[in-house]
C-alpha positions as CSV (number, residue, x, y, z in Angstrom):
1,X,-10.6,2.2,15.6
2,X,-8.1,-0.5,14.6
3,X,-10.9,-2.4,12.8
4,X,-11.8,0.8,10.8
5,X,-8.1,1.4,9.9
6,X,-7.9,-2.2,8.7
7,X,-11.1,-2.0,6.7
8,X,-9.9,1.3,5.0
9,X,-6.6,-0.5,4.2
10,X,-8.4,-3.4,2.6
11,X,-10.7,-1.2,0.6
12,X,-8.1,1.2,-0.7
13,X,-5.6,-1.5,-1.5
14,X,-8.4,-3.6,-3.2
15,X,-9.2,-0.6,-5.4
16,X,-5.6,0.0,-6.2
17,X,-4.8,-3.6,-6.9
18,X,-7.7,-3.9,-9.4
19,X,-6.6,-0.7,-11.0
20,X,-2.9,-1.6,-11.3
21,X,-3.8,-5.0,-13.0
22,X,-6.0,-3.1,-15.5
23,X,-3.2,-0.6,-16.2
24,X,-0.6,-3.4,-16.5
25,X,-2.5,-5.7,-18.7
26,X,-4.7,-3.3,-20.7
27,X,-3.8,0.3,-20.5
28,X,0.0,0.5,-20.6
29,X,0.3,-2.0,-23.5
30,X,-2.2,0.0,-25.5
31,X,0.1,3.1,-25.3
32,X,1.9,1.5,-28.3
33,X,-1.2,1.6,-30.4
34,X,-2.0,5.3,-30.0
35,X,0.3,6.5,-32.8
36,X,3.0,9.1,-32.8
37,X,0.8,12.1,-33.8
38,X,-1.7,12.1,-31.0
39,X,0.5,10.4,-28.4
40,X,1.8,13.4,-26.5
41,X,-1.7,14.7,-26.0
42,X,-2.9,11.2,-25.0
43,X,0.0,10.9,-22.5
44,X,-0.9,14.3,-21.0
45,X,-4.5,13.3,-20.6
46,X,-3.6,9.9,-19.2
47,X,-1.3,11.5,-16.6
48,X,-3.9,14.2,-15.6
49,X,-6.8,11.8,-15.3
50,X,-5.0,8.9,-13.6
51,X,-3.5,11.2,-11.0
52,X,-6.9,12.4,-9.9
53,X,-8.0,8.8,-9.4
54,X,-4.8,7.2,-8.0
55,X,-3.3,10.1,-6.0
56,X,-6.0,10.3,-3.3
57,X,-6.2,6.5,-3.0
58,X,-2.4,6.1,-2.7
59,X,-2.3,8.8,-0.1
60,X,-5.2,7.2,1.9
61,X,-3.5,3.8,1.6
62,X,-0.1,5.2,2.8
63,X,-1.6,7.0,5.8
64,X,-3.7,4.0,6.9
65,X,-0.7,1.7,6.3
66,X,1.3,3.8,8.8
67,X,-1.6,4.0,11.2
68,X,-2.1,0.2,11.1
69,X,1.4,-0.3,12.5
70,X,0.3,1.3,15.8
71,X,-3.4,0.6,15.6
72,X,-3.6,-3.0,14.5
73,X,-6.4,-5.3,15.8
74,X,-4.9,-7.2,18.7
75,X,-5.3,-10.6,17.1
76,X,-3.5,-9.6,13.9
77,X,0.2,-10.5,14.1
78,X,2.6,-7.6,14.3
79,X,4.5,-8.6,11.1
80,X,1.4,-8.0,8.9
81,X,1.2,-4.2,9.2
82,X,5.0,-3.9,8.9
83,X,5.0,-6.0,5.8
84,X,2.1,-3.9,4.4
85,X,4.0,-0.7,5.1
86,X,7.2,-2.0,3.5
87,X,5.2,-2.9,0.4
88,X,3.7,0.7,0.3
89,X,7.3,2.0,0.4
90,X,8.2,-0.3,-2.5
91,X,5.2,1.0,-4.5
92,X,6.0,4.6,-3.8
93,X,9.7,4.2,-4.7
94,X,8.8,2.4,-7.9
95,X,6.3,5.2,-8.8
96,X,8.9,7.9,-8.1
97,X,11.9,6.2,-9.6
98,X,10.4,4.3,-12.6
99,X,6.9,5.3,-13.5
100,X,7.1,9.1,-13.1
101,X,10.3,9.5,-15.1
102,X,9.0,7.2,-17.8
103,X,5.8,9.2,-18.1
104,X,7.8,12.5,-18.1
105,X,9.9,11.2,-21.0
106,X,6.8,9.9,-22.8
107,X,5.2,13.4,-22.5
108,X,7.5,14.5,-25.3
109,X,6.3,11.8,-27.6
110,X,6.2,8.0,-27.9
111,X,9.5,6.2,-27.4
112,X,9.3,2.4,-27.6
113,X,12.3,1.9,-25.3
114,X,10.8,4.1,-22.6
115,X,7.4,2.5,-23.1
116,X,8.9,-1.0,-22.6
117,X,10.7,0.3,-19.4
118,X,7.4,1.6,-18.1
119,X,5.6,-1.7,-18.8
120,X,8.4,-3.9,-17.3
121,X,8.9,-1.6,-14.3
122,X,5.3,-1.5,-13.5
123,X,5.4,-5.2,-12.6
124,X,7.1,-4.1,-9.4
125,X,3.9,-2.2,-8.4
126,X,1.6,-4.9,-9.7
127,X,3.3,-7.6,-7.7
128,X,3.6,-5.4,-4.6
129,X,0.0,-4.4,-4.6
130,X,-1.1,-8.0,-5.2
131,X,1.1,-9.0,-2.2
132,X,-0.4,-6.2,-0.1
133,X,-3.9,-7.3,-0.9
134,X,-3.0,-10.9,0.0
135,X,-1.5,-9.8,3.4
136,X,-4.5,-7.6,4.1
137,X,-7.0,-10.3,3.3
138,X,-5.2,-12.5,5.7
139,X,-5.3,-9.8,8.4
140,X,-9.0,-9.3,7.7
141,X,-9.6,-13.1,8.0
142,X,-7.8,-13.2,11.3
143,X,-9.3,-9.9,12.7
144,X,-12.9,-10.6,11.7
145,X,-13.2,-14.3,12.7
146,X,-12.1,-16.3,9.7
């Protein structure tokens, strides 16, 4: 069971890490190019569609991160699941305190100051997910005979 939890962690975090880099480098910067007229609808569609994709993955990642603390492969150091869980907490806090409020404000229309806050603040999640992926790859290497 610990190996399955670790593999689900690696898979969900890998998907989210790739997605956050795409959002950070491509998607969020392009918000500024949408234009004032269609922006509110674009923002609404973005929020609706991204939530369907990201929501279940983030929930799966959070649950398995918590499970990994108690169900880690025996050869994986104890600090790895705790570090991973701490990074999940950082990601969720950033989402709740920065990204969601920015998206809520942008739902009324494009605001360049809020957009910049969204892009800058998203680096927290981008770095945290990248760090999580690195820690989990190390755990996988240790657990599966690297």
